[in-house]
C-alpha positions as CSV (number, residue, x, y, z in Angstrom):
1,M,-39.7,25.5,-7.3
2,A,-39.7,21.6,-7.3
3,L,-36.9,21.9,-9.7
4,N,-34.9,24.0,-6.5
5,Y,-35.8,21.4,-3.9
6,Y,-34.4,18.5,-5.9
7,I,-31.1,20.3,-6.9
8,I,-31.0,20.1,-3.3
9,E,-32.5,16.9,-2.5
10,K,-29.5,15.5,-4.7
11,E,-26.8,17.8,-2.5
12,V,-28.0,16.5,0.4
13,L,-27.9,13.2,-0.4
14,K,-24.3,13.4,-1.8
15,M,-22.9,15.3,1.1
16,S,-24.2,12.4,3.7
17,N,-23.0,9.9,0.9
18,F,-19.6,11.7,1.3
19,I,-19.8,12.0,5.2
20,Y,-20.6,8.3,5.9
21,A,-17.9,7.4,3.8
22,L,-15.5,9.6,5.7
23,N,-17.1,8.2,9.0
24,A,-16.2,4.5,7.4
25,T,-12.9,4.6,5.9
26,I,-11.5,8.3,8.3
27,P,-11.8,6.0,11.7
28,V,-9.3,3.2,10.0
29,F,-6.6,5.2,8.9
30,F,-6.8,6.6,12.1
31,V,-6.1,3.8,13.7
32,I,-3.0,2.9,11.4
33,L,-1.4,6.1,12.1
34,L,-1.7,5.3,16.0
35,G,0.0,2.1,15.2
36,G,2.9,4.3,14.0
37,L,2.8,6.8,16.3
38,F,2.2,3.6,19.7
39,K,5.6,2.7,18.2
40,Q,7.6,5.6,18.1
41,W,6.3,6.3,21.6
42,N,7.3,2.4,22.9
43,L,4.3,1.3,23.6
44,I,4.3,-1.2,21.5
45,N,7.3,-2.9,19.5
46,E,8.1,-5.2,17.0
47,E,7.0,-8.4,19.4
48,F,4.3,-7.4,19.2
49,T,3.1,-6.4,15.5
50,K,4.6,-9.8,15.0
51,V,2.4,-11.5,18.2
52,A,-0.6,-9.3,16.6
53,N,-0.3,-10.3,12.9
54,K,-0.1,-13.7,14.0
55,L,-3.0,-13.7,16.3
56,V,-5.1,-11.5,13.6
57,F,-4.5,-14.2,11.3
58,Q,-5.2,-17.2,12.9
59,V,-7.9,-16.6,15.5
60,C,-10.1,-13.1,15.2
61,L,-10.0,-12.9,11.5
62,P,-11.2,-16.5,11.5
63,V,-13.8,-15.8,14.2
64,L,-15.0,-12.7,12.3
65,L,-15.5,-14.2,8.8
66,F,-17.0,-17.5,10.3
67,Q,-19.6,-15.7,12.2
68,D,-20.4,-13.5,9.7
69,I,-21.3,-16.5,7.6
70,A,-23.1,-18.5,10.0
71,S,-25.5,-15.9,10.9
72,S,-26.2,-15.3,7.6
73,N,-29.4,-16.4,6.2
74,I,-27.7,-17.7,2.9
75,R,-30.7,-20.5,1.7
76,E,-33.3,-17.6,1.1
77,D,-31.4,-14.9,-0.3
78,F,-29.6,-18.0,-2.7
79,D,-29.6,-16.2,-6.1
80,I,-27.2,-18.3,-8.3
81,R,-26.9,-15.3,-11.2
82,F,-25.5,-13.0,-8.4
83,S,-23.0,-15.1,-6.9
84,L,-21.6,-16.5,-10.2
85,Y,-21.3,-12.7,-11.1
86,C,-19.5,-12.1,-7.8
87,M,-17.7,-15.8,-8.2
88,I,-16.5,-15.1,-11.8
89,V,-15.8,-11.1,-11.3
90,T,-12.8,-11.9,-8.6
91,T,-11.0,-15.0,-11.0
92,L,-10.7,-12.4,-14.0
93,C,-9.9,-9.6,-11.7
94,F,-7.3,-11.7,-9.9
95,F,-6.1,-13.3,-13.1
96,G,-6.2,-10.0,-15.0
97,I,-4.2,-8.0,-12.6
98,W,-1.9,-11.5,-11.8
99,G,-0.9,-11.4,-15.7
100,F,-0.4,-7.3,-16.3
101,A,2.1,-7.3,-13.3
102,E,4.0,-10.4,-14.3
103,L,4.2,-8.3,-18.0
104,V,4.8,-5.3,-16.0
105,F,7.2,-5.0,-13.3
106,K,10.4,-6.7,-14.0
107,D,11.0,-7.1,-9.5
108,K,9.1,-9.8,-9.5
109,S,9.3,-10.0,-5.0
110,V,6.6,-7.0,-5.6
111,I,4.2,-9.1,-7.7
112,G,2.3,-10.7,-4.9
113,A,2.0,-8.0,-2.4
114,F,0.4,-6.2,-5.5
115,V,-1.8,-8.2,-7.0
116,Q,-3.4,-9.3,-3.7
117,G,-3.3,-5.5,-2.9
118,S,-5.1,-4.8,-6.1
119,F,-8.0,-7.4,-6.6
120,R,-8.7,-7.9,-2.5
121,S,-11.6,-6.0,-1.2
122,S,-12.5,-4.8,2.4
123,V,-15.8,-7.2,2.4
124,A,-16.0,-8.2,5.6
125,I,-15.4,-5.7,7.4
126,L,-16.9,-2.7,5.8
127,G,-19.3,-4.2,3.8
128,L,-22.0,-5.2,5.5
129,A,-22.3,-1.5,7.7
130,F,-21.9,0.4,4.3
131,V,-25.1,-1.3,2.5
132,K,-26.8,-1.5,5.9
133,N,-26.4,2.6,6.1
134,V,-27.8,3.0,3.0
135,Y,-30.7,0.6,3.1
136,S,-32.4,-1.0,6.0
137,D,-31.0,-4.5,5.5
138,V,-27.4,-6.2,4.4
139,G,-29.6,-7.4,1.0
140,M,-27.6,-9.6,-1.0
141,T,-24.2,-8.7,0.6
142,P,-23.9,-12.3,3.0
143,L,-24.3,-14.4,-0.8
144,M,-21.3,-11.7,-1.8
145,L,-19.1,-12.4,1.5
146,V,-20.0,-16.4,0.6
147,S,-18.6,-15.9,-3.6
148,C,-15.7,-13.8,-2.7
149,V,-14.3,-14.2,0.3
150,P,-13.3,-17.5,0.3
151,L,-11.9,-16.9,-3.6
152,Y,-10.2,-14.0,-2.1
153,N,-8.5,-15.9,0.3
154,I,-7.8,-19.0,-2.0
155,Y,-5.9,-17.2,-5.1
156,S,-4.0,-14.7,-2.3
157,V,-2.5,-17.6,-1.3
158,I,-1.8,-19.2,-4.4
159,V,-0.1,-16.1,-6.0
160,L,1.5,-15.4,-2.7
161,T,3.5,-18.6,-2.3
162,F,4.4,-18.8,-6.0
163,R,5.4,-15.2,-5.6
164,S,7.1,-15.5,-2.5
165,S,10.4,-14.4,-1.2
166,E,11.4,-17.5,1.1
167,K,11.1,-20.6,-1.5
168,I,11.9,-24.2,-0.7
169,E,14.9,-25.9,-2.8
170,G,13.4,-27.9,-4.9
171,A,9.6,-28.1,-4.1
172,N,6.6,-27.6,-5.7
173,P,5.0,-24.8,-5.7
174,I,1.6,-26.2,-6.7
175,K,1.7,-28.5,-4.0
176,T,3.1,-25.6,-1.6
177,A,0.3,-23.6,-3.0
178,A,-2.1,-26.8,-2.0
179,K,-1.3,-27.4,1.3
180,N,-1.1,-22.9,2.4
181,I,-4.5,-23.4,1.0
182,I,-6.1,-26.3,3.2
183,K,-4.0,-25.2,6.5
184,N,-4.7,-21.5,5.9
185,P,-7.5,-20.9,9.0
186,I,-9.4,-18.2,7.5
187,I,-10.1,-20.6,4.5
188,I,-10.8,-23.4,6.9
189,A,-13.5,-20.6,9.0
190,I,-15.0,-19.7,5.8
191,F,-15.9,-23.2,5.1
192,L,-17.2,-23.8,8.3
193,G,-19.1,-21.4,8.9
194,I,-21.7,-21.9,5.5
195,P,-23.1,-25.5,7.0
196,F,-23.9,-23.1,10.3
197,A,-25.6,-20.6,7.5
198,L,-27.7,-23.5,5.6
199,L,-28.7,-25.2,8.6
200,D,-30.0,-21.8,10.6
201,V,-28.0,-22.9,13.5
202,E,-28.4,-20.5,16.5
203,F,-25.7,-20.4,18.9
204,P,-26.4,-19.8,22.8
205,Q,-25.8,-16.5,23.7
206,I,-23.2,-17.0,25.7
207,V,-20.8,-18.6,22.5
208,T,-22.3,-15.4,20.4
209,K,-21.0,-12.8,22.8
210,T,-17.7,-14.8,23.0
211,M,-17.0,-15.4,19.4
212,G,-18.2,-11.5,19.1
213,S,-15.2,-10.3,22.1
214,I,-12.7,-12.3,19.9
215,S,-14.0,-10.9,16.1
216,C,-13.9,-7.2,17.3
217,L,-10.1,-7.3,17.5
218,A,-9.6,-8.6,14.3
219,S,-9.4,-4.9,12.9
220,P,-7.6,-2.9,15.6
221,L,-5.2,-5.5,16.1
222,A,-4.4,-5.6,12.2
223,L,-4.7,-1.7,11.7
224,L,-1.9,-1.7,14.8
225,A,-0.1,-3.3,13.0
226,I,0.1,-1.9,9.7
227,G,1.0,1.1,11.4
228,A,3.9,0.2,13.5
229,G,4.9,-1.9,10.3
230,F,5.2,0.9,8.7
231,E,8.0,2.1,6.8
232,G,7.9,5.9,5.4
233,K,11.1,5.9,3.9
234,A,10.5,2.5,2.0
235,A,7.4,3.0,1.6
236,I,8.3,6.3,-1.2
237,K,9.9,3.7,-2.9
238,K,7.4,1.4,-4.2
239,L,5.2,4.6,-5.3
240,K,5.0,3.4,-8.7
241,P,3.4,0.4,-8.0
242,T,1.2,1.6,-5.1
243,L,-0.7,3.8,-7.1
244,I,-1.2,1.4,-10.0
245,G,-2.3,-0.8,-7.1
246,S,-4.8,1.5,-6.0
247,S,-6.2,2.6,-9.3
248,M,-7.2,-0.9,-10.0
249,K,-8.7,-1.4,-7.1
250,L,-10.5,2.2,-6.7
251,I,-11.4,3.0,-10.5
252,I,-10.6,0.6,-12.9
253,Q,-12.2,-2.5,-11.7
254,P,-15.4,-0.8,-11.0
255,L,-15.3,0.9,-14.6
256,V,-14.8,-2.2,-16.1
257,F,-17.5,-4.6,-14.4
258,L,-20.3,-2.4,-13.1
259,P,-21.9,-1.7,-16.4
260,I,-21.8,-5.1,-17.1
261,A,-23.3,-5.9,-13.5
262,V,-26.4,-3.3,-14.5
263,W,-26.6,-5.0,-18.2
264,M,-27.3,-8.0,-15.9
265,G,-29.8,-6.6,-14.3
266,F,-28.6,-5.7,-11.0
267,R,-29.7,-3.1,-8.8
268,N,-30.1,-2.2,-5.8
269,Q,-29.2,-3.6,-2.1
270,E,-27.5,-6.4,-5.0
271,L,-25.5,-3.6,-6.9
272,M,-24.4,-1.6,-3.9
273,A,-22.9,-5.3,-2.7
274,I,-20.8,-5.6,-6.0
275,L,-19.5,-1.8,-5.8
276,I,-18.6,-2.9,-2.2
277,M,-16.6,-6.0,-3.8
278,L,-14.7,-3.9,-6.6
279,G,-14.2,-0.3,-5.3
280,S,-14.0,-1.2,-1.0
281,P,-10.3,-0.6,0.4
282,T,-7.7,-3.2,0.2
283,T,-8.6,-5.3,3.4
284,S,-6.1,-5.3,6.0
285,T,-5.5,-8.9,6.0
286,S,-4.2,-8.4,3.0
287,F,-1.1,-7.4,4.9
288,I,-1.4,-10.0,7.4
289,M,-1.2,-12.4,4.6
290,A,1.6,-10.8,2.9
291,K,3.7,-10.7,6.0
292,Q,2.9,-14.1,7.3
293,M,3.9,-15.8,3.6
294,K,7.2,-13.8,3.3
295,N,6.0,-11.1,0.7
296,D,6.8,-7.4,0.6
297,S,4.6,-6.4,3.1
298,I,5.9,-2.7,3.2
299,L,3.7,-2.7,-0.4
300,S,0.8,-4.3,0.9
301,A,0.8,-1.6,4.4
302,S,1.1,1.2,1.5
303,I,-1.8,-0.4,-0.4
304,V,-4.0,-0.1,2.1
305,V,-3.2,3.6,3.3
306,V,-3.4,4.7,-0.2
307,T,-7.1,2.7,-0.5
308,T,-8.5,3.5,2.6
309,L,-7.6,7.3,2.4
310,V,-8.7,7.5,-1.3
311,S,-12.4,5.3,-1.1
312,A,-13.6,8.1,0.7
313,V,-13.8,9.7,-1.8
314,S,-14.2,7.4,-4.9
315,L,-16.9,5.6,-3.4
316,T,-19.0,8.5,-2.3
317,L,-18.4,9.3,-6.6
318,W,-19.8,5.7,-7.7
319,I,-22.6,5.9,-5.1
320,Y,-23.6,9.5,-6.8
321,V,-23.2,9.0,-9.8
322,L,-25.1,5.1,-9.2
323,K,-28.1,7.1,-7.7
324,G,-28.3,9.7,-10.3
325,L,-29.0,7.4,-12.8
326,S,-31.3,5.4,-10.5
327,L,-29.4,2.2,-10.0
328,L,-29.5,2.5,-6.3
């Protein structure tokens, strides 16, 4: 009888995780789908997508990241081992995928979008919510955000600059990348947020509500822009890099680096935060940045769409395996 109860409990837990993963990812896909439908129905046009991309990149997402980081309790939760793990793994993923892409793809114009889509996770938008659903608090997730999100953006700027389809003749790509990093509003917002988190600054309610109203526009606007700009026929031609990049994002990275995290002793909220960092879908920001920096936005959108759909199953499987091993 006890064995039957244990089996039933495991099945209920597995279904609960799957339903939560569906609730977290399928609405994201539906908003992308609505963006495409709105464009077909002439409710939005090409000009809207350009303005939306610019607004998300320069205002909404920077405010979202600033607010997430500034309101986190980094000082109390700081763990040098955990922070270094996140930073080193993010770096290894980035340079490993870039090296792989340079060897495999003859068409070098896809490399910037491929690398960014394959290593960059939706930790800022999905991360906090996902961990909080499984546990009563977000645990080490804010520290994970501070450790890897700046690197996501810095590394993305570097590869998108070096592999941009619109290079200025005679310009030094290293200097151009450095300028793009310094001017990147997302990177600026992240580094501005860190001192506020360390000093535990509390904003007046009127400021918090204003930032909340602006930041909540980031995800839906970005997703509508992806849907409106998605070109199905062109995306089919990018099917091979899309599937390779999506597999790297959702399967290969967790398969390689989760065992190392377990060996290092990370458990529960720490391990869940690491799973989100490694195996959550590609952030919609990758499309925005690829578009803004003259890279392959079609491939970027394709990877976002595929990883968003498949992650409902892949994340559930990873959680099921880790829970089965009593690691979460």
